[in-house]
SETORFI-579109 format. One record per residue (C-alpha): residue number from 1; x negated, y, z; residue in one letter. Coordinates in Angstrom, 2 decimals. Each point is the difference from the previous one (the first is absolute). Layout:
BEGIN
+-----+---------+---------+---------+---+
|   k |    east |   north |      up | r |
+-----+---------+---------+---------+---+
| NUM |       X |       Y |       Z | A |
...
+-----+---------+---------+---------+---+
END
This chain:
BEGIN
+-----+---------+---------+---------+---+
|   k |    east |   north |      up | r |
+-----+---------+---------+---------+---+
|   1 |  -32.06 |   -4.49 |    2.34 | X |
|   2 |    2.90 |    2.00 |   -1.39 | X |
|   3 |    3.75 |    0.30 |    0.51 | X |
|   4 |    1.39 |   -3.39 |    1.02 | X |
|   5 |    3.75 |    0.59 |    0.37 | X |
|   6 |    2.13 |    1.70 |   -2.65 | X |
|   7 |    3.52 |    0.93 |    1.15 | X |
|   8 |    2.60 |    1.18 |   -2.50 | X |
|   9 |    3.37 |    1.58 |    0.48 | X |
|  10 |    2.37 |   -1.38 |   -2.65 | X |
|  11 |    2.76 |    2.36 |   -1.09 | X |
|  12 |   -1.29 |    3.11 |   -1.70 | X |
|  13 |   -3.60 |   -1.16 |    0.43 | X |
|  14 |   -0.40 |   -3.10 |   -2.18 | X |
|  15 |    3.56 |   -0.51 |   -1.29 | X |
|  16 |    3.54 |    1.38 |   -0.03 | X |
|  17 |    3.43 |   -0.98 |   -1.25 | X |
|  18 |   -0.92 |    1.31 |   -3.45 | X |
|  19 |   -3.71 |   -0.82 |    0.09 | X |
|  20 |   -0.91 |   -3.62 |    0.67 | X |
|  21 |   -3.43 |   -1.26 |    1.00 | X |
|  22 |   -2.36 |    0.36 |   -2.92 | X |
|  23 |   -2.62 |   -2.40 |   -1.30 | X |
|  24 |   -2.65 |    2.59 |    0.83 | X |
|  25 |    1.07 |    0.08 |    3.65 | X |
|  26 |    0.06 |   -3.78 |    0.21 | X |
|  27 |   -3.47 |   -0.25 |   -1.58 | X |
|  28 |   -1.38 |    2.59 |    2.40 | X |
|  29 |    1.24 |   -2.03 |    2.96 | X |
|  30 |   -1.56 |   -3.14 |   -1.44 | X |
|  31 |   -3.33 |    1.80 |   -0.35 | X |
|  32 |    0.22 |    1.32 |    3.55 | X |
|  33 |    0.51 |   -3.52 |    1.33 | X |
|  34 |   -2.82 |   -1.36 |   -2.17 | X |
|  35 |   -2.25 |    2.65 |    1.58 | X |
|  36 |    0.80 |   -1.45 |    3.42 | X |
|  37 |    2.66 |    2.40 |    1.33 | X |
|  38 |    3.51 |   -0.79 |    1.23 | X |
|  39 |    3.08 |    1.51 |   -1.64 | X |
|  40 |    3.20 |    0.61 |    1.93 | X |
|  41 |    3.10 |    2.17 |   -0.24 | X |
|  42 |    1.43 |    2.31 |    2.67 | X |
|  43 |    3.60 |    0.79 |   -0.82 | X |
|  44 |    3.34 |    1.00 |    1.40 | X |
|  45 |    1.65 |   -2.83 |   -1.87 | X |
|  46 |    1.32 |   -3.05 |    1.79 | X |
|  47 |   -2.45 |   -2.91 |   -0.02 | X |
|  48 |    1.74 |   -2.06 |   -2.68 | X |
|  49 |    0.45 |    3.04 |   -2.21 | X |
|  50 |   -3.66 |    0.92 |    0.40 | X |
|  51 |   -1.09 |   -3.48 |   -1.06 | X |
|  52 |    2.37 |   -0.08 |   -2.98 | X |
|  53 |   -0.93 |    3.47 |   -1.24 | X |
|  54 |   -3.75 |   -0.77 |    0.01 | X |
|  55 |    0.13 |   -3.58 |   -1.28 | X |
|  56 |   -2.26 |    0.91 |   -2.94 | X |
|  57 |   -2.80 |    0.90 |    2.42 | X |
|  58 |   -0.23 |   -3.55 |    1.36 | X |
|  59 |   -0.48 |    1.19 |    3.57 | X |
|  60 |   -1.18 |   -2.64 |    2.47 | X |
|  61 |   -1.17 |    2.15 |    2.91 | X |
|  62 |    2.42 |    1.29 |    2.68 | X |
|  63 |    2.16 |    2.93 |   -1.07 | X |
|  64 |    1.59 |    2.89 |    1.91 | X |
|  65 |    3.73 |    0.54 |   -0.46 | X |
|  66 |    2.97 |    1.69 |    1.71 | X |
|  67 |   -1.94 |    3.28 |    0.18 | X |
|  68 |   -2.70 |   -1.59 |    2.14 | X |
|  69 |    2.13 |   -1.98 |    2.43 | X |
|  70 |   -0.92 |   -3.42 |   -1.43 | X |
|  71 |   -3.12 |   -1.75 |   -1.26 | X |
|  72 |    0.59 |   -3.38 |   -1.60 | X |
|  73 |   -1.57 |   -2.52 |   -2.37 | X |
|  74 |    1.45 |    0.50 |   -3.52 | X |
|  75 |   -0.46 |   -3.66 |   -0.88 | X |
|  76 |    1.32 |   -1.78 |    3.10 | X |
|  77 |    2.12 |    2.87 |    1.42 | X |
|  78 |   -1.62 |   -0.61 |    3.39 | X |
|  79 |    0.44 |    3.05 |    2.22 | X |
|  80 |   -3.36 |    1.06 |    1.42 | X |
|  81 |    0.91 |    3.28 |    1.70 | X |
|  82 |    3.41 |    1.50 |    0.69 | X |
|  83 |    1.03 |    3.12 |    1.89 | X |
|  84 |    3.82 |    0.11 |    0.02 | X |
|  85 |    1.96 |    2.58 |    1.94 | X |
|  86 |    0.94 |   -1.20 |    3.45 | X |
|  87 |    3.67 |    0.11 |    0.92 | X |
|  88 |   -0.65 |    3.08 |    2.13 | X |
|  89 |   -1.80 |    1.76 |   -2.86 | X |
|  90 |    2.74 |   -0.84 |   -2.50 | X |
|  91 |    2.74 |    1.27 |    2.30 | X |
|  92 |   -2.00 |    3.16 |    0.73 | X |
|  93 |   -0.26 |    0.72 |   -3.72 | X |
|  94 |    3.64 |   -0.84 |   -0.74 | X |
|  95 |    1.18 |    2.22 |    2.86 | X |
|  96 |   -1.99 |    2.86 |   -1.53 | X |
|  97 |    1.74 |   -0.65 |   -3.32 | X |
|  98 |    3.54 |    0.21 |    1.39 | X |
|  99 |    2.12 |    2.01 |   -2.40 | X |
| 100 |   -2.30 |   -0.56 |   -3.00 | X |
| 101 |    2.28 |    0.10 |   -3.05 | X |
| 102 |   -2.27 |   -1.95 |   -2.32 | X |
| 103 |   -1.03 |   -3.63 |   -0.04 | X |
| 104 |   -2.11 |   -1.72 |    2.67 | X |
| 105 |   -1.57 |   -3.37 |   -0.79 | X |
| 106 |   -1.37 |   -2.47 |    2.54 | X |
| 107 |   -2.52 |   -2.55 |   -1.31 | X |
| 108 |   -0.23 |   -3.38 |    1.73 | X |
| 109 |   -2.46 |   -2.14 |   -1.93 | X |
| 110 |    1.65 |   -0.69 |   -3.34 | X |
| 111 |    3.41 |    1.09 |    1.30 | X |
| 112 |    1.25 |    3.55 |   -0.40 | X |
| 113 |    2.74 |    1.35 |    2.26 | X |
| 114 |    2.16 |    3.09 |   -0.49 | X |
| 115 |    2.92 |    1.44 |    1.94 | X |
| 116 |    2.16 |    0.74 |   -3.04 | X |
| 117 |    0.24 |   -0.69 |   -3.71 | X |
| 118 |   -0.67 |    3.05 |   -2.15 | X |
| 119 |   -0.86 |    0.45 |   -3.70 | X |
| 120 |   -3.67 |    0.20 |    0.98 | X |
| 121 |    0.25 |   -3.27 |    1.96 | X |
| 122 |    1.75 |   -1.70 |   -2.92 | X |
| 123 |   -2.72 |    1.14 |   -2.41 | X |
| 124 |   -2.70 |   -1.09 |    2.44 | X |
| 125 |    1.62 |   -3.42 |    0.33 | X |
| 126 |    0.08 |   -0.43 |   -3.79 | X |
| 127 |   -3.68 |    0.95 |   -0.31 | X |
| 128 |   -0.95 |   -2.48 |    2.70 | X |
| 129 |    2.24 |   -2.92 |   -1.03 | X |
| 130 |    2.41 |    0.42 |    2.91 | X |
| 131 |   -1.30 |   -0.68 |    3.47 | X |
| 132 |    1.75 |    2.99 |    1.58 | X |
| 133 |    2.11 |   -0.67 |    3.09 | X |
| 134 |    2.46 |    2.33 |    1.70 | X |
| 135 |    0.36 |    0.55 |    3.73 | X |
| 136 |    2.17 |    2.64 |    1.64 | X |
| 137 |   -2.80 |    1.50 |    2.08 | X |
| 138 |   -3.68 |   -0.69 |   -0.68 | X |
| 139 |   -0.61 |    0.02 |    3.74 | X |
| 140 |    1.71 |   -3.41 |    0.01 | X |
| 141 |   -2.99 |   -1.52 |   -1.80 | X |
| 142 |   -2.69 |    2.06 |    1.77 | X |
| 143 |   -0.78 |   -2.94 |    2.29 | X |
| 144 |   -1.25 |   -1.86 |   -3.08 | X |
| 145 |   -2.85 |    2.54 |   -0.19 | X |
| 146 |    0.18 |    1.50 |   -3.49 | X |
| 147 |   -3.21 |    0.35 |   -1.95 | X |
| 148 |    0.99 |    3.57 |   -0.86 | X |
| 149 |    2.87 |    2.44 |   -0.43 | X |
| 150 |    0.43 |    2.03 |   -3.18 | X |
| 151 |    2.14 |    3.13 |   -0.07 | X |
| 152 |    1.29 |    1.14 |   -3.40 | X |
| 153 |    1.01 |    3.53 |   -0.98 | X |
| 154 |   -0.79 |    2.82 |   -2.38 | X |
| 155 |   -3.55 |    1.31 |   -0.17 | X |
| 156 |    0.53 |    3.11 |    2.10 | X |
| 157 |    1.92 |   -1.82 |    2.72 | X |
| 158 |   -2.60 |   -2.76 |    0.20 | X |
| 159 |   -2.84 |    2.53 |    0.19 | X |
| 160 |    1.65 |    1.75 |    2.95 | X |
| 161 |    0.95 |   -3.30 |    1.68 | X |
| 162 |   -3.53 |   -1.36 |   -0.28 | X |
| 163 |   -1.43 |    3.14 |    1.58 | X |
| 164 |    2.54 |   -0.08 |    2.83 | X |
| 165 |   -0.42 |   -3.68 |    0.80 | X |
| 166 |   -3.80 |    0.22 |   -0.18 | X |
| 167 |    0.05 |    2.81 |    2.55 | X |
| 168 |    2.62 |   -1.62 |    2.24 | X |
| 169 |   -1.54 |   -3.47 |    0.07 | X |
| 170 |   -3.66 |    1.09 |   -0.03 | X |
| 171 |   -1.95 |   -3.24 |    0.53 | X |
| 172 |    2.99 |   -2.08 |    1.13 | X |
| 173 |    0.87 |   -0.88 |   -3.62 | X |
| 174 |   -1.74 |    0.24 |   -3.36 | X |
| 175 |    2.06 |    2.19 |   -2.33 | X |
| 176 |   -0.94 |    0.41 |   -3.64 | X |
| 177 |    1.53 |    1.08 |   -3.28 | X |
| 178 |   -0.39 |   -2.29 |   -2.98 | X |
| 179 |    2.17 |    0.94 |   -2.95 | X |
| 180 |    1.23 |    3.59 |    0.26 | X |
| 181 |    3.41 |   -1.33 |    1.06 | X |
| 182 |   -1.27 |   -2.56 |    2.57 | X |
| 183 |   -0.99 |    0.53 |    3.63 | X |
| 184 |   -1.50 |   -3.16 |    1.49 | X |
| 185 |   -0.23 |   -0.81 |    3.71 | X |
| 186 |   -2.43 |   -2.65 |    1.24 | X |
| 187 |   -1.71 |   -1.29 |    3.11 | X |
| 188 |   -2.63 |    2.52 |    1.18 | X |
| 189 |   -2.70 |   -2.50 |   -0.96 | X |
| 190 |    1.42 |   -0.18 |   -3.54 | X |
| 191 |   -1.14 |    1.90 |   -3.07 | X |
| 192 |   -2.16 |   -1.05 |   -2.92 | X |
| 193 |   -3.19 |    1.31 |    1.61 | X |
| 194 |    0.54 |   -2.01 |    3.19 | X |
| 195 |    0.85 |   -3.18 |   -1.89 | X |
| 196 |   -3.12 |    0.39 |   -2.13 | X |
| 197 |   -2.10 |    0.64 |    3.10 | X |
| 198 |    1.27 |   -3.30 |    1.40 | X |
| 199 |   -0.73 |   -1.71 |   -3.33 | X |
| 200 |   -3.56 |    1.34 |    0.01 | X |
| 201 |   -0.52 |   -1.54 |    3.43 | X |
| 202 |    1.56 |   -3.26 |   -1.15 | X |
| 203 |   -2.28 |   -0.16 |   -3.05 | X |
| 204 |   -3.12 |    1.31 |    1.73 | X |
| 205 |   -0.25 |    3.05 |   -2.26 | X |
| 206 |   -1.07 |    3.40 |    1.37 | X |
| 207 |    2.70 |    2.61 |   -0.50 | X |
| 208 |   -2.44 |    2.25 |   -1.84 | X |
| 209 |   -0.36 |   -2.71 |   -2.67 | X |
| 210 |    3.57 |    0.50 |   -1.22 | X |
| 211 |    1.48 |    1.82 |   -2.98 | X |
| 212 |    3.69 |    0.93 |    0.17 | X |
| 213 |    2.17 |    1.31 |   -2.82 | X |
| 214 |    3.32 |    1.76 |    0.51 | X |
| 215 |    2.31 |    2.75 |   -1.19 | X |
| 216 |    2.69 |    0.60 |    2.63 | X |
| 217 |    0.65 |    1.60 |    3.36 | X |
| 218 |   -0.24 |   -3.47 |    1.56 | X |
| 219 |   -3.53 |   -0.39 |   -1.40 | X |
| 220 |   -1.45 |    3.12 |    1.61 | X |
| 221 |   -1.27 |   -1.66 |    3.18 | X |
| 222 |   -1.35 |   -2.98 |   -1.97 | X |
| 223 |   -1.94 |    2.32 |   -2.32 | X |
| 224 |   -1.50 |    1.82 |    2.97 | X |
| 225 |   -0.85 |   -3.28 |    1.73 | X |
| 226 |   -1.74 |   -1.76 |   -2.91 | X |
| 227 |   -3.70 |    0.18 |   -0.68 | X |
| 228 |    1.01 |    1.40 |   -3.40 | X |
| 229 |    3.54 |    1.31 |   -0.35 | X |
| 230 |    1.18 |    0.48 |   -3.59 | X |
| 231 |    3.18 |    1.85 |   -0.90 | X |
| 232 |    1.37 |   -0.92 |   -3.40 | X |
| 233 |    0.89 |    2.91 |   -2.27 | X |
| 234 |    3.53 |    1.39 |    0.51 | X |
| 235 |   -0.25 |   -0.89 |    3.70 | X |
| 236 |    1.76 |    2.24 |    2.50 | X |
| 237 |   -2.14 |    2.98 |    1.11 | X |
| 238 |   -0.48 |   -1.46 |    3.49 | X |
| 239 |   -1.55 |   -3.15 |   -1.49 | X |
| 240 |   -2.26 |    2.07 |   -2.26 | X |
| 241 |   -1.24 |    1.96 |    3.02 | X |
| 242 |   -0.63 |   -3.13 |    2.07 | X |
| 243 |   -1.95 |   -1.82 |   -2.72 | X |
| 244 |   -3.73 |    0.03 |   -0.63 | X |
| 245 |    0.59 |   -0.26 |   -3.72 | X |
| 246 |    2.84 |    0.48 |   -2.49 | X |
| 247 |    0.39 |   -2.54 |   -2.80 | X |
| 248 |    1.79 |    0.41 |   -3.32 | X |
| 249 |    3.73 |   -0.79 |    0.17 | X |
| 250 |    1.49 |   -3.47 |    0.06 | X |
| 251 |    0.98 |    0.30 |   -3.68 | X |
| 252 |   -3.70 |    0.25 |   -0.82 | X |
| 253 |   -0.99 |   -2.93 |    2.26 | X |
| 254 |   -1.58 |    2.41 |    2.45 | X |
| 255 |   -0.71 |   -2.62 |    2.67 | X |
| 256 |   -1.63 |   -2.28 |   -2.57 | X |
| 257 |   -2.13 |    2.87 |   -1.30 | X |
| 258 |   -1.36 |    0.76 |    3.48 | X |
| 259 |   -0.74 |   -3.66 |    0.72 | X |
| 260 |   -1.76 |   -0.43 |   -3.34 | X |
| 261 |   -2.18 |    2.98 |    0.86 | X |
| 262 |   -0.84 |   -1.38 |    3.44 | X |
| 263 |   -0.85 |   -3.37 |   -1.54 | X |
| 264 |   -2.29 |    1.67 |   -2.54 | X |
| 265 |   -1.81 |    1.69 |    2.90 | X |
| 266 |   -0.35 |   -3.29 |    1.89 | X |
| 267 |    2.09 |    1.33 |    2.89 | X |
| 268 |    2.42 |   -2.92 |    0.30 | X |
| 269 |   -0.70 |   -3.34 |    1.62 | X |
+-----+---------+---------+---------+---+
END
């Protein structure tokens, strides 16, 4: 027996705005499935965005979205596992963000709530075909239990904020940094590694039989958790340090190259 679950971050790992999914990546995933393994994605994207951005992969197994707060079926959209923030958790986080000058976004399923309209919010709305709603104070919708909160700012501010919130909240909330300008706040049981651990139990796959690919700060714990953690070239230093192996960069189909090598060695399926 070899690796039976292959989990892929999306942005910066197998595709980007300027680098769409390649035929080589799609073929590699087909070969992995033919060998008897399951392919999934573990992404910070919203569920619908995750499905749309990986349509060429033809995924049929449950996928991890919202930074590890949701596991759902990409075909039927059935929610299998969800760890939203409770009202108390959301209010706790929002209280800690009082006075934050940048944007704060509250995700409620496919709805996105903000407290004010800014140029960043307008651009975000255009990229996501609308779907942004405005409320005076995000605490007003905390009772609806948001899937996550995302705080937006410049790279230095977000780095300092993430460190402060991580220390202040400890294990009461899961705080991670995705893009350099995003700090994400989730339920303490959230995170890609925890969602994948649940998925392993759901599928009856030992955690050590997993391969995870990533490139960002939010992938560090997933890369440490996986049986084989692979950082894709150009990953942040923290991801490189957490990984068992470093692949060539996304532009060279690094994830596909590693999977082709594992297939050649009979280590998948």
